[in-house]
SEGUTOR-766629 format. One record per residue: z, x, y of N, C-alpha, C in turn; residue in three letters. Coordinates in steps of 0.05 Angstrom, whole numbers, plus 32768, in hexadecimal, padded with zeros to 4 digits. Atoms other than C-alpha are relative to their C-alpha. Example, Ala and Ser with C-alpha at 12.3 -4.5 7.8 and 13.67 -1.06 7.14 Angstrom:
<atoms>
800080127FE8809C80F67FA6800080128018Ala/7FFF7FF07FE8808F81117FEB800E7FF18016Ser/
</atoms>
This chain:
<atoms>
80127FEA7FF780987F277ED87FE57FF88005Unk/801B80077FFD80547F1E7EF67FEC80107FEFUnk/80147FF2800E80177F317ED17FEA800B8012Unk/80137FF67FEB7FF47F447F137FFD801C7FFFUnk/80067FE67FFC7FDE7F857F2C80148011800FUnk/7FEC7FF27FEF801E7F9B7F52800B80137FECUnk/7FF47FEB8010802A7FDC7F2D7FF9801B800CUnk/80057FE27FF9802D80267F377FFA80117FEAUnk/80067FED80158014805F7F0F800A801C8009Unk/7FF67FE77FF78042809D7F1B7FF280177FF2Unk/80107FEC8010801580C17EE97FE27FFB8003Unk/801E80037FFD7FC980CD7EE97FF67FF67FE3Unk/8010800A80177F9F80A37EB67FEA7FF08008Unk/8016800E7FFA7F5D80847EB580017FE27FF5Unk/7FFF801B800A7F5A80367EB17FF07FF18011Unk/801180147FF37F337FFB7EC980117FE78006Unk/7FF380197FFE7F507FBC7EE87FEA7FEA8002Unk/8013801380017F257F847ED480097FE78010Unk/7FFD80187FEF7F207F487F047FEF7FED7FF9Unk/80138013800D7F027F137EDC7FF07FF08013Unk/801180127FEF7ED57EDE7EF8800F7FF38015Unk/7FEF800D7FEA7F0E7EC37F2280008013801BUnk/80007FEF7FE97F077F007F52801A800F8003Unk/7FE67FF37FFD7F457F227F7180187FF37FF7Unk/7FE9800B80087F897F177F5E800B7FE98011Unk/7FF780157FEE7FAA7ED77F788018800A800FUnk/7FEA7FF97FF27FE27ED47FA6801A80027FF2Unk/7FE67FFF800E80297EE77F9480107FEC800CUnk/7FEF80137FF680607EB37F9B8018800D800CUnk/7FE67FF57FF480A27EBB7FBF8011800C7FEBUnk/7FED7FF3801480D37EEA7F9C7FF380097FE7Unk/800D7FF58019809F7F037F6B7FFD801C7FFFUnk/80017FE2800380A37F4C7F79801A800D7FFCUnk/7FEA7FF4800880D67F767F5A8004801D8010Unk/7FFA7FE57FF280F27FB37F838017800D7FF1Unk/7FED7FF1800D81187FEB7F61800D80168015Unk/7FF77FEF7FEC814080097F9A801D80057FFFUnk/7FE27FFB80038184802B7FA38003801E800AUnk/7FFC7FE47FF6819E80727FAE7FE980137FF5Unk/80157FEF800C8162808E7F847FE57FF9800BUnk/801C800A7FF8812880657FA480007FEC8016Unk/800480167FED810D803A7FDB7FE57FF47FF8Unk/8018800E800480D2800B7FDF7FF08001801AUnk/801380017FE880968008800E7FEB7FE77FFCUnk/801280187FFB80717FC680257FEC80098014Unk/80177FF97FEB802E7FD480457FEF7FE88005Unk/800D80187FF680137F99806D7FE380068006Unk/801F7FFD7FFA7FC47F9180777FF87FE5800BUnk/800F80167FFB7F957F6080927FF67FF27FE6Unk/800E800D80187F787F2C80637FEA800C7FF3Unk/80197FF5800C7F397F50805B800480177FEBUnk/7FF87FEB80157F5C7F85802F800B7FF27FE6Unk/7FF3800D80197F757F517FFD7FED80087FE9Unk/800E7FF780167F617F697FB87FFC801B7FFFUnk/80037FE280017F5A7FB17FCD8019800E7FF5Unk/7FE57FF1800B7F897FE77FB2800780158014Unk/7FF57FEB7FF17FB480157FDC800A80167FEEUnk/7FF77FE8800C7FC0805A7FC380158010800EUnk/7FEB7FF27FF17FFD80847FD18002801C7FF4Unk/7FFC7FE5800C800F80CD7FCB8019800B8011Unk/7FED7FF27FEF804A80F87FE27FF080118015Unk/800C7FF27FEB803B811780257FF2801C7FF8Unk/800E7FE680088008815180187FFC80047FE3Unk/80057FFC801B800981467FCF7FE37FF57FF7Unk/801B800A800B7FCA81377FA27FFF7FE17FFEUnk/8002801D80057FAE80F07F9D7FFF7FFF7FE2Unk/7FFE8006801D7FC380DD7F567FF87FE57FF7Unk/800A801980097FAC80967F5480187FEA8002Unk/7FEE80137FFF7FF080747F5F7FFA7FEC8016Unk/800B80167FEC7FDE80307F82800C7FE57FF9Unk/7FF9801D80047FED7FE87F8A7FEB7FEF800DUnk/801480107FF67FC07FAD7F9C800C7FF28017Unk/7FFA80137FEA7FC17F877FDC7FFE7FE37FF9Unk/8002801C800A7FD17F3F7FCD800C7FEC8018Unk/7FF580147FED7FDF7F007FF6801E7FFB7FF8Unk/7FE580048005802B7EF77FFA80097FE78010Unk/7FF9801A7FF580437EB18008801F80028005Unk/7FE67FFA7FF980847EBB802F80077FED8017Unk/7FF6800F7FEE80AB7E8980567FEB7FEA800DUnk/801380147FF880727E55805C7FE7800E800DUnk/80187FF37FF3803F7E8A80747FF480137FE9Unk/800E7FEE801280107EBB80537FFF801C800DUnk/80037FE37FF780167F09805C7FEF800E7FEAUnk/800C7FEF80117FE97F3B803D800C801C7FFFUnk/7FF17FE78002800B7F78801F7FFD800C7FE4Unk/7FFC7FF2801B800F7FAB7FE9801D800A7FFEUnk/7FE47FF9800480547FBB7FCE800380167FECUnk/7FF87FEA8013806C7FFE7FAF801E7FFC7FFEUnk/7FE3800A800680AD7FE57F8E801480147FFDUnk/7FEC7FEB800780CF80297F807FF2801B8004Unk/800C7FE57FF780BF806A7FA3801880138006Unk/7FEC7FEB7FFA80E880AC7FA780018001801FUnk/7FFE7FFD7FE5810280B57FEC7FED80188009Unk/80107FED7FF580D180DE80187FE97FF58010Unk/801A80077FF0809180E080407FE87FFB7FEFUnk/801880078011805280C080257FE77FFB8012Unk/801B80067FF3800980B880387FF17FEC7FEEUnk/800E8016800E7FDE807B80267FE37FFD8009Unk/801C80047FF87F96806880267FF57FEA7FEBUnk/800B801180137F67803780047FFB80137FE7Unk/80047FF080187F60804E7FBC7FE7800C8000Unk/80177FF080037F2F80857FB57FF6800B801DUnk/80097FF77FE67F29809080037FE57FF58006Unk/801B80067FFA7EE58091801D7FFA7FF0801AUnk/8004800F7FE87EC280678052800E7FE48000Unk/7FF2801A7FFF7EE9802C806B801D80037FF8Unk/7FE27FFB80087F2D80498054800F8007801AUnk/7FED7FF97FE97F6880568082801280167FF4Unk/7FE97FF080077FA0808A808180177FF8800FUnk/7FE7800A7FF77FE68077808B801680107FF7Unk/7FEA7FF080078026809F808880197FED8002Unk/7FE7800F8001806A807F8075801680107FF6Unk/7FE77FF4800A80B18097806B80107FED7FEFUnk/7FF28013801280D780788031801E800A7FFEUnk/7FE47FF880038124807A8032800C7FF07FE7Unk/7FF2800C80188150806F7FF680107FE88008Unk/7FF180197FFA816E802A7FF07FF67FED8016Unk/800A80147FED8142800880217FE27FFC7FFCUnk/801D8009800480FD7FE880297FF48007801DUnk/800F7FF97FE980CD8009805B7FE87FEF8004Unk/801680127FFC80997FDB807A7FEB80108011Unk/80147FF47FF180557FF680957FE77FF08002Unk/801A800F7FFC80127FDB80AE7FEB80118000Unk/80187FF180007FCE7FF2809F7FF47FFC801BUnk/800D80017FE87FB0800280E37FE37FF18000Unk/801C800A7FFD7F727FDB80FB7FEF80178000Unk/80137FE87FFD7F33800780F57FFE800C801CUnk/7FFF7FF37FE77F31803A812C7FEC7FF78014Unk/801580097FEE7EEF801F814680077FE4800DUnk/7FF8801B7FF67F0F7FDA8150801780038015Unk/7FE67FFF7FF07F517FF481727FFE80168014Unk/80017FE77FEF7F3C80368194801880147FF7Unk/7FEE7FEE800B7F708059816A7FF4801D7FFCUnk/800C7FE880027F6580A18171800780107FE5Unk/7FFA7FEF80177F5F80CF81338001801A800BUnk/7FFA7FE47FFB7F79811681347FE9800F7FF6Unk/80167FEF80077F4D815381297FFA80007FE2Unk/80037FFF801D7F59814E80DC7FF77FE37FF7Unk/8007801D80077F41810480DE80167FEF7FFAUnk/7FE8800F80067F8880EB80D480087FF2801BUnk/7FF5800E7FEA7FAA80B88102801180128012Unk/7FF07FF17FEB7FC980D6813F801D7FF87FFAUnk/7FE680058006801580D98139800A7FE3800AUnk/7FF9801C7FF2801E809B81697FF67FEA7FEFUnk/80088014800F7FF48073813B80097FFE7FE2Unk/7FF68000801A8019808180FB80197FED7FFFUnk/7FE880108003804A805080DF8017800E7FF6Unk/7FE87FF380098090806380D1800E7FEF7FEAUnk/
</atoms>
């Protein structure tokens, strides 16, 4: 089991993640992430660009409160290449919303549907200013821009 920062907090509590003098967490190796999926749960992999490495992605059930459940974006060495992603290894089936932890300037909003017994893959959209992605009246991504 890795001592890295891939973990979720289904309950609320205050804590700090110290990133010693080395900086952000290092990359994870192949097959170093454990998923707990089956009839009771699915998993979610959220791909990002390299510039989000070390940041934390927060998740909540669609429309629910932000309680701080999160995972870190890390370099993932897969098949001779590098991908940047956060992994939520076990989630109840349902609809979820994601953002950079704490929201605020520079954050994103993403919707994902998690099914039992499977791994859902989503991608953080490029910033709206870079892609022309339209935001709806609530400031949320228009339905066509949402990942499934």
